[in-house]
C-alpha positions, 0 to 999 in steps of 0.5 A, a space after each residue: 546467517 544472523 539478520 537484522 530481524 533475529 536481532 529485533 526479535 531478540 531485543 523486541 524492538 523494530 528492525 528499523 531501530 536495530 538499523 539505526 543503532 548499528 549504523 550510528 543514525 543520529 537522525 532520531 533518538 534511540 533510547 540508551 538502554 535500547 542501544 545497549 540491548 541491541 549492541 549486546 544481542 549483536 555480540 550474543 547472536 554473532 552478527 556481522 554487519 554486511 558493510 563490505 558489500 555496501 563499501 564495494 557498491 559505494 566505491 563503484 557507483 561513480 564508475 559504473 555507467 547507468 543501466 537506464 533500467 528500473 525495477 518494478 517490485 509488485 506481485 505478478 498478480 498485481 503488476 498488470 492484471 489488476 485494473 487499479 494497478 495496471 493503471 498505475 503501471 501504465 503511467 510508470 511505463 509510459 514515463 519511463 519509456 519516454 525518457 529512455 529507461 526499461 522496466 524489469 519486473 520483480 517480485 518479493 521471491 526474487 529479492 529474497 534469493 541471495 544470489 539474485 539480490 547480489 545481482 540486480 541490487 548490489 552489482 547495480 543492474 538497475 538504476 533504481 526501484 519502484 515499490 508497489 508491494 510491501 517489502 521484508 524490512 530488512 531487504 528494504 533498508 538494504 535496497 535504499 542504502 544502495 540505489 534510489 527507491 520510490 514507494 508507490 500506493 504505499 506509505 512507508 512512513 518509518 523510512 527515508 524513502 520517497 512515497 507517491 500516495 493519496 490519503 486513503 484515510 481522508 478518502 474513506 472518511 469522505 465516502 462515509 460522510 457522503 452515505 451520512 449526508 444521505 441519511 444513512 445511521 446504519 453503515 457496514 464496511 467491507 475491506 481487507 487486510 493482513 490481520 483480521 481486525 484491520 486495525 492497520 488498514 487506513 480506509 478502515 481507519 477513515 471509516 471508523 474515524 467518520 462514524 465516531 465523528 458523527 456519533 454513529 455506532 460501529 457493528 462488528 458484525 457489519 464488518 467484513 474483511 474480504 481479504 480483497 477476495 471478491 467471492 468472499 465479499 459476494 458471499 458475506 455480504 449475502 450473508 449479512 443482508 439476509 438478516 432481517 431489516 432491523 439487523 442489517 445495514 442501510 448503506 455499505 462502504 467498500 474499500 474497493 469498487 470490485 468489492 463493491 460490485 460483488 457485494 452489489 450482485 449479492 443485493 440483486 439476488 436477494 431482490 434488494 433495491 439499490 439504494 433504496 434498501 441498501 446503498 454502496 459506495 466504493 474507492 478507485 473509480 474502476 472502469 466498471 463502476 459506471 457500467 454496473 446497474 446502478 452505477 457505483 458511487 466512489 472516490 475517484 483515485 488518479 492512478 495513472 498520474 500516480 504512476 507518472 509522478 512516481 516515475 519522475 521522482 525516481 528519475 529525478 533522484 537517479 539523475 540528481 541525487 538529491 537526498 530528500 524523501 519526498 512524500 507526495 499525496 495526490 488528490 481524490 474526487 468524490 463521484 456520486 452516481 445511482 448507487 447512493 
């Protein structure tokens, strides 16, 4: 079966652009030549828009009663095991439970199962979806055409869906700015990302923005992509800090508190003083951050509140049907502790 992603690849444009052309979406301009290529690819590849299924759903929406059930789309390892996301989950679940809604945990694999997708989404077995995991673009486009969707802790800027997030680029900037205010000029970075360069990772962008704004050099060998793995953060930091003093950073900004805690262990094992020899700052305000020795400076993110607001935003869309994509950015706070 030909999908939007096949047309997008054939033409060399995004799935979103293909979707806009096929739906005659006039909210954003698409180059006439691009439109022509898209329709030509539709014809050549034999794509058949799934309007029948959408029309069935649209005609039955008013007839079908609310299920009082919300789908929570997250990878199983994030949903309740990761401390950061468990706080968001608590805010969501408590808010929904108080309003008489239940939560159904889904994964990307569930949505890629055509039969399951048809049962849950097209047949409206849920009233709305909360996203806390990246979703296949074509699947996301189809979901938001059928039921309300709110993205949590991700900024789906290219889609007309509501999101609840914090300005992670600005948060990273503030963390690095704090290190610079303490006199550091040689600063490393530990983060994670899908591609090795982390070019699209907003905390990395914030790090680079601060370094560039203050005229400080960015050493490629001091940039660590841990893929959000604690063991990788620990090992890579130990290798980096094993270098001579003139060839290692005096401070490291970590894109997550747990990455920082793993990196601090490496510094301890090398008998380096924190923050005398090497300073650390993270992001999250994980519960462990105040208990490690020395306590970890960090950027505090209102994770529980993020979940509460996301749940309330989705309920408002379900019950009032507003056709507005709200982009909510929550404030963050710099917490200065002993590690800097």
